[in-house]
C-alpha positions, 0 to 999 in steps of 0.5 A: 867641616864648618856649616855642617848642619846647612850641608846636611839640609842641602843633601836631604833637599837634593836627595829628595829631588833626586828620589822625585826623579827616580820615582818616575822611571818605573811608574810613568809608563803605567801612568801614561798607559792609563791615560790611553797615551802612546810611547811617544808621549812617554818620551816627550814626558821624560824630555820636557823635564830635562829641557825645562832644566836646561832652559831655566837653571842659568836663570835661577843661578843668576837670581841666587847671585842677586838675592841669596841662596836660601830663597831659591832653595826654598822656592825650588822645593815648593815648586817641585812639590807642586809639580808632584801634587799635580801629577798625583791628582792629574785627570788628563794628559795635559796635566801631566805635561804641565806637572813635568814642566813645573817640576823641571823648572823649579827643581832646576833651581835647587841644584845649581844654588846648592853648589853655589852654597857650598862654594860660598861656605868652603875653602878651596881645599875642602871644595871637592869634599863638599861637592862630593857630599852633595853628589853622594845625596843625589846619587843615593836618592836616584838609586833608591828612587825607583825602588820607592816608586815601584813599591809605593805604586803597587795599590795606587800609581799616584802614591809615589808622586804624593810621597815626593810632593810631601817630602819636598814640602818637608825639606822646604820647611826645614830649609826655611827654619834652619838653613842660614844664608850663605851669600853676604849682601855686599857680595850680592851688590858686586854682581851685575846682570846686564846680560841675559841668560843665553848671552851669558851661556855664550860668553861663558863658553868662551871664557876659562870655564867654557871647556869645563862646561862642555865637559859637564855635557859629556859626562852627562851624556855618557851617563844618560847613554848608559842609563838608557840602554842598560836595561835593554842590554841586560835583557837582550844579552842576558835575558835578565829580569826587571828585579835583576836589573834593578839589583845591578842599578842598586848595588852600583849606585850604592857604590857610587854613593860611597865613592862621592861621599867618602873618596872624592875629598881624600883623593882630591886632597892627595892627587889634585882635582886636575889629575883626579878628572884625567884619571876618572875619565880613563876609568869611565871609559875603561868601564864602558868597554869591559862592560861588553866583555861581561858574560855573567851576572857577577861580571856585569855587576863588576864591570858596571861598578868600574864605570860608576866609580869613574863617573862618581869621582869625575862629576864632583871633581869637575864641579870643584874646578868650575867653582874655583874659576867662577869667582863672584858668580858661583850661582850664575856658573853653577846654573850654566853647569846644570844646563849643560848637564840637562842637555846631556841628559836629553841628548844621551838617551836619544843617541844611545837608543839609535845606536842600540838598534844597530848593535847592542854594544855600540852605546857603550863603545861610543861612550868609551870613545867620547870619554877618551877624546874627552881625556885627550882634550882635557889633557891639552886644556890643562897644559894650555892653562898652565902655560898661560899661568906661567906666561902671566907669571913671567909678564908680571 
């Protein structure tokens, strides 16, 4: 693939961001306890990060269409590192909130800009492969992040955040020295910014990309649905310990990384993004259902892998479809993409934990139902899209 060096830098940068996000998961409860705060505070600290991503990702995407991708990638990494350093040296609870706000705000600049970068430098045929490689880096980062956090926090709870800050600073230096700008100046001049980011969100939902942005929300909602309650589910149903749950998450995460990095491009080339999206929706829904039927350690690993394979095929395929429809505004649309993903990450855990109190199977069954509805809606959307294209061809 052309521009391989740039793609590797982007993958490393996204990997570092996701490691930084994953590090928080096992360490934050102890951090909050040291400050004498409540579980409600813990929930808000998780939510504020995703909320900042939701609010600011479109803004960063628009800016990247104006000034180019490289400055935003560097700025996002530097801002994220600042947030991590503040967290490490925090002396009061308000500093933790400031840290999470800064890390979420600047971290949200990286993902849509990186996706737009890939869209700039790849052909339609190679688009899904490029998106899959970015997805693989993110998946691997979120898999090993909690492990790194737990290991580094054994002696000092601040150490994981110092590590994340230093790593993000190093990634910013690599981008500054080696990353080439992908957006030509003449293409930047063609982009107009007459609308605010929220007006763009409203317009985008009514556009050709609108349904796909809703689908991104559904995918993130479903994955967050799983992540929020899986540990509780394994404890209540199987009485598993933390290390046993962690092993399951690591194994399934590695499988997801391999699928995104090695299979998405090949399957997209063979079947096309549209068929791949429909198949992945069905496979993800099936994974949710069979998870409720698992009866021992091996079967829960296997059933969880089914869900992760479906989800790992789904996200880059939808991202590829979005990028093909985005035209000149890759950054703006990918920013909206990230916002809807973040919104799913906010709503999913709240929904899942509420259902879990009613019945331990409800989060998984409701997730399967939502994905099946999404499959039917996607099928209808694709048929209407093809019919519109046929009508346009006849008119011409």
